[in-house]
C-alpha positions in Angstrom: -19.4 -17.6 -21.7 -17.4 -20.8 -21.7 -18.9 -21.7 -25.1 -17.8 -18.3 -26.4 -14.1 -19.0 -25.7 -12.1 -20.1 -28.8 -9.4 -22.7 -28.7 -6.9 -19.9 -28.7 -8.6 -18.4 -25.6 -8.4 -21.7 -23.7 -4.7 -22.1 -24.6 -4.1 -18.4 -23.7 -5.6 -19.0 -20.2 -3.2 -21.9 -19.7 -0.4 -19.8 -21.0 -1.2 -17.1 -18.4 -1.1 -19.8 -15.7 2.3 -20.9 -17.0 3.6 -17.3 -16.8 2.6 -17.4 -13.1 4.4 -20.6 -12.5 7.5 -19.3 -14.2 7.3 -16.1 -12.1 7.3 -18.2 -8.9 10.2 -20.3 -10.1 12.2 -17.1 -10.8 11.4 -15.8 -7.4 12.7 -18.9 -5.8 15.8 -18.6 -7.9 16.4 -15.1 -6.7 15.8 -16.1 -3.1 18.4 -18.9 -3.4 20.9 -16.5 -5.0 20.5 -13.8 -2.3 20.8 -16.4 0.6 24.0 -17.7 -0.8 25.8 -14.4 -0.1 28.1 -13.9 2.8 26.6 -12.7 6.1 29.7 -11.0 7.5 31.0 -11.0 11.1 29.5 -12.8 14.0 28.4 -9.4 15.5 26.6 -8.5 12.2 24.9 -11.9 12.3 23.8 -11.4 15.9 22.2 -7.9 15.1 20.5 -9.3 12.0 19.1 -12.2 14.1 17.5 -9.7 16.5 15.9 -7.9 13.6 14.6 -11.2 12.2 13.2 -12.4 15.5 11.3 -9.1 16.1 9.9 -9.1 12.6 8.7 -12.7 12.6 7.2 -12.3 16.1 5.2 -9.2 15.1 3.8 -10.7 11.9 2.9 -13.9 13.7 1.0 -12.1 16.3 -0.7 -9.9 13.7 -2.0 -12.8 11.7 -3.4 -14.4 14.8 -5.1 -11.1 15.8 -6.8 -10.7 12.4 -7.8 -14.4 12.1 -11.1 -14.0 14.0 -12.2 -11.0 11.9 -11.4 -13.0 8.8 -13.7 -15.8 10.0 -16.5 -13.4 10.8 -16.3 -11.7 7.4 -16.1 -15.1 5.6 -19.5 -15.9 7.1 -20.8 -12.4 6.1 -19.6 -12.8 2.5 -21.2 -16.2 2.1 -24.5 -14.8 3.4 -24.3 -11.8 1.1 -24.0 -14.0 -2.0 -26.8 -16.5 -1.3 -29.1 -14.7 -3.8 -26.7 -15.6 -6.6 -26.7 -19.3 -5.5 -24.9 -21.3 -3.0 -22.0 -22.1 -5.3 -21.3 -18.4 -5.8 -21.8 -17.7 -2.1 -19.4 -20.3 -0.9 -17.0 -19.5 -3.7 -17.0 -15.8 -2.7 -16.2 -16.7 0.9 -13.4 -19.1 0.0 -12.0 -16.5 -2.5 -12.0 -14.0 0.3 -9.9 -16.3 2.5 -7.7 -17.0 -0.5 -7.2 -13.2 -1.1 -6.3 -12.8 2.6 -3.8 -15.6 2.3 -2.2 -14.3 -1.0 -1.9 -10.8 0.3 -0.4 -12.0 3.6 1.9 -14.4 1.9 3.2 -11.8 -0.6 4.0 -9.5 2.3 5.4 -12.3 4.4 7.7 -13.5 1.7 9.0 -10.0 1.0 9.7 -9.3 4.7 11.2 -12.7 5.4 13.9 -12.3 2.7 14.4 -8.6 3.5 15.5 -9.3 7.1 17.9 -11.9 5.8 19.2 -9.8 2.9 20.1 -6.7 5.0 23.1 -8.3 6.7 24.3 -9.7 3.3 23.9 -6.3 1.7 25.9 -4.8 4.5 28.7 -7.3 4.1 28.8 -6.9 0.3 29.0 -3.1 0.7 32.3 -3.5 2.6 34.0 -4.3 -0.7 31.6 -3.6 -3.6 28.8 -1.1 -4.1 27.6 -2.9 -7.2 27.3 -6.2 -5.4 25.4 -4.6 -2.5 22.9 -3.0 -5.0 22.4 -6.4 -6.6 21.6 -8.2 -3.3 19.3 -5.4 -2.1 17.4 -5.2 -5.4 17.0 -8.9 -6.0 15.8 -9.5 -2.5 13.0 -7.0 -3.4 12.5 -8.9 -6.6 11.4 -12.0 -4.6 8.6 -10.0 -3.0 7.7 -8.4 -6.4 7.4 -11.7 -8.2 5.4 -13.4 -5.5 3.0 -10.3 -5.6 2.3 -10.5 -9.3 2.2 -14.3 -9.6 0.0 -15.0 -6.6 -2.5 -12.4 -7.9 -2.4 -13.7 -11.4 -2.8 -17.4 -10.5 -5.6 -16.7 -8.1 -7.6 -14.5 -10.5 -7.1 -16.8 -13.5 -8.1 -20.0 -11.7 -11.3 -18.3 -10.3 -12.2 -17.2 -13.9 -11.6 -20.7 -15.3 -13.9 -22.1 -12.6 -16.8 -19.6 -12.8 -16.4 -17.8 -16.1 -19.2 -15.1 -16.5 -20.0 -15.4 -12.8 -16.4 -15.0 -11.8 -16.7 -11.3 -10.9 -19.0 -12.2 -8.0 -16.3 -14.5 -6.6 -13.4 -12.2 -7.5 -15.0 -9.5 -5.4 -14.3 -11.7 -2.4 -10.8 -12.3 -3.6 -10.1 -8.6 -4.0 -11.7 -7.8 -0.7 -9.5 -10.3 1.1 -6.4 -8.8 -0.4 -7.6 -5.3 0.5 -8.4 -6.2 4.1 -5.0 -7.8 4.8 -3.3 -4.9 3.2 -5.1 -2.5 5.4 -4.0 -4.4 8.5 -0.4 -4.7 7.4 -0.2 -1.1 6.3 -1.8 0.3 9.6 -0.1 -2.2 12.0 3.3 -2.1 10.3 3.1 1.7 10.0 2.3 2.2 13.6 5.1 -0.1 14.6 7.8 1.4 12.4 7.1 5.0 13.1 6.6 4.8 16.8 10.1 3.2 17.0 11.6 5.7 14.6 10.2 8.7 16.4 11.3 7.4 19.7 14.8 6.5 18.5 15.3 9.9 16.8 14.0 12.2 19.5 15.8 10.6 22.4 18.9 9.5 20.5 19.7 12.3 18.1 18.0 15.4 19.8 18.3 14.6 23.5 21.4 12.4 23.8 23.2 13.6 20.7 24.3 10.1 19.6 24.2 8.7 16.0 21.1 7.4 14.4 21.8 3.7 14.8 23.9 3.8 17.9 23.6 0.4 19.7 23.2 2.2 23.1 19.7 3.3 21.9 17.2 0.6 22.9 14.8 1.7 20.1 17.2 1.1 17.2 16.5 -2.6 16.8 12.7 -1.9 16.9 13.3 0.8 14.2 15.1 -1.7 12.0 12.3 -4.3 12.5 9.7 -1.6 11.7 11.3 -0.8 8.3 10.6 -4.4 7.3 7.1 -5.0 8.7 6.0 -1.5 7.6 7.6 -1.0 4.2 8.3 -4.5 2.9 5.3 -6.4 4.1 3.0 -3.4 3.9 3.9 -2.3 0.4 3.7 -5.8 -1.1 0.2 -6.3 0.3 -0.8 -2.8 -0.8 0.3 -3.3 -4.4 -1.2 -6.8 -4.5 -4.6 -5.4 -3.7 -4.4 -2.7 -6.4 -3.2 -5.4 -8.8 -6.2 -7.5 -8.1 -8.8 -4.7 -7.8 -8.0 -3.3 -11.2 -8.4 -6.8 -12.7 -11.7 -7.4 -10.9 -13.0 -4.0 -12.1 -12.0 -4.6 -15.7 -13.9 -8.0 -15.6 -17.0 -6.5 -14.2 -17.0 -3.7 -16.8 -16.3 -6.2 -19.6 -19.4 -8.2 -18.6 -21.4 -5.0 -18.4 -20.2 -4.1 -21.9 -21.3 -7.5 -23.2 -24.7 -6.9 -21.6 -25.0 -3.7 -23.5 -23.9 -5.0 -26.9 -25.6 -8.4 -26.5 -22.5 -10.2 -27.7 -20.7 -12.4 -25.1 -17.6 -12.5 -27.4 -17.1 -8.8 -26.5 -16.7 -9.7 -22.8 -14.4 -12.6 -23.6 -12.0 -10.4 -25.6 -11.9 -7.7 -23.0 -11.4 -10.1 -20.1 -8.8 -12.1 -22.0 -7.0 -8.9 -22.9 -6.8 -8.0 -19.2 -5.4 -11.4 -18.2 -2.9 -11.4 -21.1 -1.7 -7.9 -20.0 -1.1 -9.4 -16.6 0.8 -12.4 -18.0 3.0 -10.0 -20.1 3.7 -8.1 -16.9 5.1 -11.2 -15.2 7.6 -11.8 -18.0 8.7 -8.1 -18.4 9.1 -7.7 -14.6 11.4 -10.7 -14.6 13.5 -9.1 -17.4 13.5 -5.7 -15.6 14.7 -7.2 -12.3 17.3 -9.3 -14.0 19.0 -6.5 -15.8 19.4 -4.3 -12.7 23.2 -4.5 -12.4 25.7 -1.8 -12.1 27.9 -1.4 -15.2 30.9 -0.4 -13.0 31.4 -0.6 -9.2 30.8 3.1 -8.4 27.9 3.7 -10.7 25.1 5.6 -8.9 22.6 2.8 -8.0 19.6 4.8 -9.2 20.9 4.6 -12.8 20.9 0.8 -12.7 17.5 0.7 -11.1 16.1 3.2 -13.6 17.3 1.0 -16.5 15.4 -2.0 -15.1 12.2 0.0 -14.7 12.4 1.7 -18.2 13.2 -1.6 -20.0 10.4 -3.4 -18.3 8.0 -0.7 -19.2 9.2 -0.6 -22.8 8.9 -4.3 -23.4 5.4 -4.2 -21.8 4.3 -1.6 -24.3 5.5 -3.9 -27.1 3.5 -6.7 -25.7 0.4 -4.5 -25.3 0.6 -3.6 -29.0 0.7 -7.2 -30.2 -2.2 -8.4 -28.0 -4.3 -5.3 -28.8 -3.6 -5.4 -32.6 -3.5 -9.1 -33.3 -5.8 -10.6 -30.7 -8.4 -7.9 -29.7 -8.2 -6.1 -33.0 -8.9 -2.9 -31.0 -6.1 -0.4 -30.7 -8.1 1.6 -28.2 -7.1 -1.0 -25.6 -3.4 -0.5 -26.5 -3.6 3.3 -26.0 -5.4 2.9 -22.7 -2.7 0.6 -21.3 0.0 2.8 -22.7 -1.6 5.7 -20.7 -1.0 3.6 -17.6 2.7 3.2 -18.3 3.0 6.9 -19.0 1.1 7.6 -15.7 3.5 5.4 -13.7 6.6 7.2 -15.1 4.9 10.6 -14.5 4.1 9.8 -10.9 7.6 8.4 -10.3 9.2 11.6 -11.7 6.8 13.9 -9.9 7.3 12.2 -6.5 11.1 12.2 -7.1 11.0 15.9 -7.7 9.2 16.7 -4.5 11.1 14.2 -2.3 14.7 14.0 -3.7 17.4 16.3 -2.3 18.6 17.0 -5.8 15.6 19.3 -6.5 14.4 22.7 -5.1 11.5 21.6 -2.9 13.7 19.5 -0.5 16.5 22.1 -0.6 14.0 24.9 0.4 12.9 22.8 3.4 16.5 22.3 4.4 17.1 26.0 4.1 14.1 26.7 6.4 15.8 24.7 9.2 18.1 27.7 9.8 15.2 29.5 11.5 14.0 26.6 13.5 11.7 23.6 13.5 8.5 25.7 12.9 9.6 27.1 9.6 10.9 23.7 8.6 7.5 22.1 9.2 5.6 24.9 7.5 7.7 24.7 4.4 7.5 21.0 4.1 3.7 21.0 4.6 3.4 23.7 1.9 5.4 21.5 -0.6 3.3 18.5 0.3 0.1 20.4 -0.4 1.4 21.6 -3.8 2.5 18.1 -4.8 -0.9 16.7 -4.1 -2.5 19.0 -6.6 -0.1 18.0 -9.5 -0.5 14.3 -8.6 -4.3 14.7 -8.9 -3.9 16.4 -12.2 -1.9 13.4 -13.5 -4.7 11.0 -12.4 -7.3 13.3 -14.0 -5.3 13.5 -17.2 -5.2 9.7 -17.5 -9.0 9.5 -17.0 -9.5 12.2 -19.5 -7.1 10.4 -21.8 -9.4 7.3 -21.6 -12.3 9.5 -22.7 -10.3 10.7 -25.7 -9.1 7.2 -26.6 -12.6 5.7 -26.6 -14.2 8.7 -28.3 -17.0 11.1 -27.4 -19.6 8.6 -28.6 -18.5 5.9 -26.2 -20.7 5.0 -23.2 -19.6 5.3 -19.6 -18.9 1.5 -19.4 -16.4 1.6 -22.3 -14.6 4.7 -20.9 -14.4 3.3 -17.4 -13.1 0.0 -18.8 -10.4 2.2 -20.4 -9.6 3.6 -16.9 -9.3 0.1 -15.5 -6.8 -0.7 -18.3 -4.9 2.4 -17.3 -4.5 0.8 -13.9 -3.5 -2.6 -15.5 -0.9 -0.8 -17.6 0.4 1.2 -14.6 0.9 -2.0 -12.5 2.3 -4.1 -15.3 5.8 -3.5 -13.9 4.7 -4.4 -10.4 7.6 -6.8 -9.9 10.1 -4.0 -10.5 8.1 -1.5 -8.4 8.1 -3.8 -5.4 11.8 -4.5 -5.9 12.4 -0.7 -5.8 10.4 -0.3 -2.6 11.9 -3.3 -0.8 15.4 -2.1 -1.8 14.9 0.9 0.5 14.5 -0.9 3.9 17.2 -3.5 3.0 19.6 -0.7 2.4 18.5 1.2 5.5 19.0 -1.9 7.6 22.4 -2.5 6.0 23.5 0.9 7.1 22.2 0.4 10.6 23.9 -3.0 11.0 27.2 -1.5 9.9 26.9 1.3 12.4 25.8 -1.0 15.3 28.6 -3.5 14.5 31.2 -0.7 14.2 32.0 -1.7 10.6 33.9 1.1 9.0 34.8 -0.5 5.6 32.3 0.6 3.0 30.7 3.3 5.1 30.4 5.5 2.1 28.7 2.7 0.1 26.0 2.1 2.7 25.3 5.8 2.9 24.8 5.9 -0.9 22.6 2.9 -0.7 20.4 4.4 2.0 20.1 7.8 0.2 18.9 6.0 -3.0 16.6 3.9 -0.9 14.8 7.0 0.4 14.2 8.1 -3.1 12.9 4.8 -4.4 10.6 4.3 -1.4 9.1 7.7 -1.8 8.7 7.3 -5.6 7.0 3.9 -5.3 4.6 5.3 -2.7 3.6 7.8 -5.3 2.9 5.0 -7.8 1.0 3.0 -5.1 -1.3 6.0 -4.3 -2.0 6.6 -8.0 -2.7 2.9 -8.5 -5.1 3.0 -5.5 -7.0 5.9 -7.0 -7.3 4.4 -10.4 -8.4 1.1 -8.9 -11.0 2.9 -6.8 -12.3 4.9 -9.9 -12.6 1.6 -11.8 -14.6 0.1 -8.9 -16.7 3.2 -8.7 -17.4 2.7 -12.4 -18.6 -0.8 -11.6 -20.9 0.5 -8.9 -23.9 1.4 -11.1 -23.5 -2.0 -12.8 -23.9 -3.7 -9.4 -26.9 -1.5 -8.6 -28.5 -2.5 -11.9 -27.9 -6.1 -11.1 -29.6 -5.7 -7.7 -32.6 -4.1 -9.3 -33.0 -7.1 -11.7 -32.7 -9.6 -8.8 -29.9 -11.4 -10.6 -26.7 -12.0 -8.8 -24.4 -11.7 -11.8 -23.8 -12.5 -15.4 -23.6 -10.3 -18.5 -27.3 -10.5 -19.2 -28.2 -8.9 -15.9 -27.2 -5.4 -17.1 -28.5 -3.6 -20.2 -27.7 -0.1 -21.5 -31.3 0.9 -20.7 -30.9 -0.2 -17.1 -27.7 1.7 -16.7 -29.1 4.9 -18.4 -31.9 4.9 -15.8 -29.4 5.2 -13.0 -27.3 8.2 -12.0 -25.7 9.6 -9.0 -26.6 13.3 -8.9 -24.7 15.5 -6.4 -27.5 18.1 -6.4 -29.7 15.5 -4.5 -29.3 16.3 -0.7 -28.8 12.7 0.4 -26.1 12.2 -2.3 -24.4 15.4 -1.3 -24.5 14.3 2.4 -22.8 11.0 1.4 -20.2 13.0 -0.6 -19.4 15.1 2.5 -19.1 12.1 4.8 -16.9 10.2 2.3 -14.7 13.2 2.1 -14.3 13.3 5.8 -13.3 9.7 6.3 -9.6 10.0 5.3 -9.3 12.8 7.9 -10.8 10.7 10.7 -8.8 7.6 9.7 -5.6 9.6 9.5 -6.3 11.1 12.9 -6.6 7.6 14.4 -3.4 6.3 12.9 -1.3 9.4 13.7 -2.6 9.4 17.3 -1.7 5.7 17.6 1.9 6.5 16.6 2.0 9.3 19.1 0.8 7.1 21.9 3.2 4.3 21.1 6.1 6.8 20.7 5.3 8.2 24.2 5.9 4.8 25.7 9.0 4.2 23.7 10.6 7.6 24.5 10.1 7.1 28.2 11.5 3.6 28.0 14.6 4.7 26.2 15.1 7.6 28.7 14.6 5.2 31.6 17.3 2.8 30.2 19.8 5.7 29.7 19.0 6.8 33.3 18.9 3.5 35.1 21.3 1.2 33.4 24.8 2.0 34.7 27.4 2.5 32.0 25.0 2.4 29.1 25.2 6.0 28.1 29.0 5.9 28.5 29.2 2.9 26.2 30.9 0.7 28.8 31.9 -2.6 27.4 29.5 -5.5 28.0 26.6 -3.1 28.9 23.8 -3.5 26.5 20.4 -1.8 26.0 17.3 -3.9 26.5 16.0 -3.8 22.9 13.5 -6.6 23.5 11.5 -4.3 25.8 11.0 -1.7 23.1 10.1 -4.4 20.5 7.4 -5.7 22.9 6.0 -2.1 23.3 5.9 -1.6 19.5 4.2 -4.9 18.9 1.6 -4.6 21.6 0.8 -1.0 20.6 0.5 -1.7 16.9 -1.8 -4.7 17.4 -4.0 -2.9 20.0 -4.5 0.1 17.6 -5.6 -2.1 14.6 -9.2 -2.8 15.6 -10.9 0.6 15.5 -9.5 1.6 12.0 -10.5 -1.8 10.6 -14.0 -1.5 11.9 -14.3 2.0 10.5 -13.1 0.9 7.1 -15.5 -2.1 6.8 -18.6 -0.7 8.6 -18.7 3.0 7.6 -19.8 2.3 3.9 -22.5 -0.1 5.2 -23.9 2.5 7.6 -24.0 5.1 4.8 -25.8 2.7 2.5 -28.3 1.7 5.2 -29.2 5.3 5.9 -28.7 7.1 2.5 -29.5 4.3 0.1 -27.4 3.3 -2.9 -27.2 6.7 -4.4 -26.0 8.3 -1.1 -23.4 5.4 -0.9 -22.3 6.3 -4.4 -21.7 9.9 -3.3 -19.8 8.6 -0.3 -17.5 6.5 -2.4 -16.8 9.4 -4.7 -15.9 11.7 -1.7 -13.4 9.3 -0.3 -11.6 8.8 -3.6 -11.0 12.6 -4.0 -10.2 13.4 -0.4 -8.1 10.2 0.1 -5.9 10.8 -2.9 -5.1 14.4 -1.9 -4.4 13.5 1.7 -2.3 10.5 0.9 0.0 12.4 -1.5 0.2 15.3 0.8 1.4 13.2 3.7 3.7 10.8 1.8 5.5 13.6 -0.2 5.8 16.0 2.8 7.1 13.2 5.0 9.6 12.1 2.3 10.8 15.7 1.8 11.3 16.3 5.5 13.4 13.1 5.7 15.6 13.9 2.8 16.1 17.6 3.9 17.4 16.1 7.2 19.8 14.0 5.2 21.1 17.0 3.3 22.0 18.6 6.6 23.6 15.4 7.9 25.8 15.5 4.8 27.2 18.8 6.0 24.7 21.5 4.9 24.0 24.4 7.4 26.3 23.1 10.1 25.8 19.4 9.7 25.1 16.9 12.4 24.6 18.3 15.9 23.8 21.8 14.7 20.7 23.7 15.5 19.6 23.3 11.9 20.0 19.5 12.3 17.9 19.4 15.5 15.1 21.4 13.6 15.4 18.9 10.7 15.1 15.9 13.0 11.9 17.4 14.6 10.5 17.9 11.1 11.4 14.4 10.1 9.7 12.9 13.2 6.5 14.8 12.2 6.8 13.4 8.7 7.5 9.9 9.8 3.9 8.9 10.6 2.8 11.0 7.6 4.8 9.1 5.0 4.9 5.6 6.5 1.7 5.3 8.5 -1.3 7.5 7.7 -0.4 8.3 4.1 0.2 4.8 2.8 -2.7 3.4 4.9 -5.1 5.5 2.9 -4.4 3.4 -0.2 -6.1 0.2 1.2 -8.7 2.3 3.0 -10.0 3.8 -0.3 -10.1 0.4 -1.9 -11.6 -1.5 1.0 -14.5 1.0 1.2 -15.1 0.9 -2.5 -15.1 -2.9 -2.5 -17.5 -3.0 0.5 -19.7 -0.6 -1.5 -19.8 -3.0 -4.4 -20.5 -6.0 -2.2 -23.4 -4.5 -0.4 -24.9 -2.5 -3.3 -27.3 -5.3 -4.5 -28.3 -6.0 -0.9 -29.1 -2.3 -0.3 -31.1 -2.1 -3.5 -33.1 -5.2 -2.7 -34.0 -3.9 0.7 -35.0 -0.4 -0.5 -38.1 0.9 -2.3 -39.4 3.9 -4.2 -38.2 5.2 -7.6 -35.2 3.2 -8.6 -35.1 1.6 -5.1 -33.6 4.8 -3.6 -35.4 4.8 -0.3 -33.9 2.5 2.3 -36.3 0.2 4.1 -36.9 0.2 7.9 -34.7 -2.9 8.3 -31.8 -1.2 6.7 -32.2 1.9 8.9 -32.2 -0.3 12.1 -29.1 -2.2 10.9 -27.4 1.2 10.2 -28.1 2.3 13.8 -26.7 -0.8 15.3 -23.5 -0.6 13.2 -23.2 3.1 14.0 -23.2 2.3 17.7 -20.5 -0.3 17.2 -18.3 2.2 15.3 -19.0 4.9 17.9 -17.9 2.6 20.7 -14.8 1.6 18.8 -13.9 5.3 18.2 -14.4 6.1 21.9 -12.3 3.2 23.0 -9.5 4.1 20.5 -9.1 7.5 22.2 -8.7 6.0 25.6 -5.2 5.8 27.0 -3.9 2.3 27.6 -3.0 1.0 31.0 0.7 1.2 30.1 0.4 4.9 29.3 -1.5 5.7 32.5 1.2 3.9 34.6 4.0 5.8 32.9 2.2 9.1 33.4 1.8 8.3 37.1 5.4 7.4 37.4 6.4 10.7 35.8 4.2 12.7 38.0 5.6 10.9 41.1 9.1 11.6 39.9 8.3 15.3 39.4 6.7 15.5 42.9 9.7 13.9 44.5 12.1 16.3 42.7 10.1 19.3 43.8 
């Protein structure tokens, strides 16, 4: 392939690298600008320091916890690529480690600045809403720019080193990003929602104190959780979608060249994908930079919306020029344009179902007048409805790719168009991450003001927080859609990998031909394929069960700890001067619980596709991957939108609707919100990396499954595969059983409660 690159192509590759470097420089500029802002009073600084300490301690322990698993998978990936040559095998392993690092680094950079920007945003809000918006959004811009640049630089360098064999190595890079995103989403989600549920139920419902009252020992942990869950988790999540769509487009480009017999076709399609990513870095910078309120009391969402729209519009212009003057194929332009349209559609759809301005959230708030049960039922119904329309948007984009490439196009061309839809959708990643990180920064700013008894600018921080809830919910919708498109793109690459496995060649465009692909199909009327489809459809339910149960168990410990402190610390509940809650104890509980609960979901995500492939063969594995995409998308949207809607319905009541704070309607809304918390911030978002991890594992093991199978088209797994599947199934079963066991801490608390009840009787 290297010989097929023109001088323009070589220069363009270096230009893409330069775009990445410019993006990093801009991120550092934004970081310096944010850190130069005033931090406020000494008490504000002290509260912010507690949040920073808890966030850094959690991420540090999390990275140490996952380190051993990364080492084991590094060895496994090297062994899986030996058939393609030792250079590819080692390259894949090292790329996996690099992907883990890039994903972790993007999340870490986002979280690090967010916990420093919160107090600066709070201080700015005391005098200027516009300045507070600028600080919050630009702190998110740092995370956004590191996300896009780390991914772009890594993928481009790997391509320049391996060329036509780069896809084999990039699979490792994408898998590393997915795995770390899974850990950060699950761990951070458990942490943040256990603290949030505990703080709300004991503070608001039982004690009747404000949300961020410093007497509540869970408040600091709640503020920490916003950052490790939303900032670090979202950055890692979007990073993996960003990489996976690029990897899938390269695989499909090489498959296309194998069909046409012209390597230049692959070069054009791969270079187009890389150039689109380079354009995205520049337009994201522009979009972030123009987010500035035109006057001080301008509603923040208007300024943020301008940045998103302008970034998208400039991206479209860039797509047109590259498609028309470089690729000379306007189908590529229309496919990427579909992605932009999809991003806007998902943003607006999610906003409709989660913003208090619209009917769905208002109807949920209205239902609180008759209690928590009707509040929960109405919210769940709205979430179910929203998942259908979100799926139709995704289906519309895939169907749009069929129209763009024409009825005569083969499956590879159409699926390449789908991958371009994902590329287009995530072109504005820098702005999307900025919008998401803005939310927890604004939330923390409000909490810091309340804990430090800062009254100036109280209205400003309330506006900031309300807008943050909307932007967080909307970007979750985009993240879910991007995960589904990425997974569909990978699914489209699956048969290509199967065909490569049948030829015994580890990679390269000449390893797949149209005839080889036409001989392969995944037919759901075949019993083993249908069984795989059923199992894949069930996985999001099992995974969500594990993550929600983990939140419930951790919240149990936190609730009892907060109650104990209110009961046993003299003067705490009365707010006596000098009497402080022991926030560190709750932070320790959250950290230990989140890390303890990580292992079983991770093992399920990595090993379940291998077990299915070992028992049902590559075609059954294909059915499994299809099942998890459909079921996972519906579940993720349901939980994220229902949770967001419950949250904002509570805020409508807190603003004075149906009796306001302290009313029976408010108590019902708080209960609905606590149900929605693990939905929208733990289980729902964690399904994004789950879908992509399982699809990437499927791609990685497909050639191995084919090589170890026999019969027509290598569909019957060999005895060795069946035995391996049994061993791995036992490992997963043990992990599932262990995950349902109550920890020693929970048992001790239960014994103490029983003893107290016995003494009281």
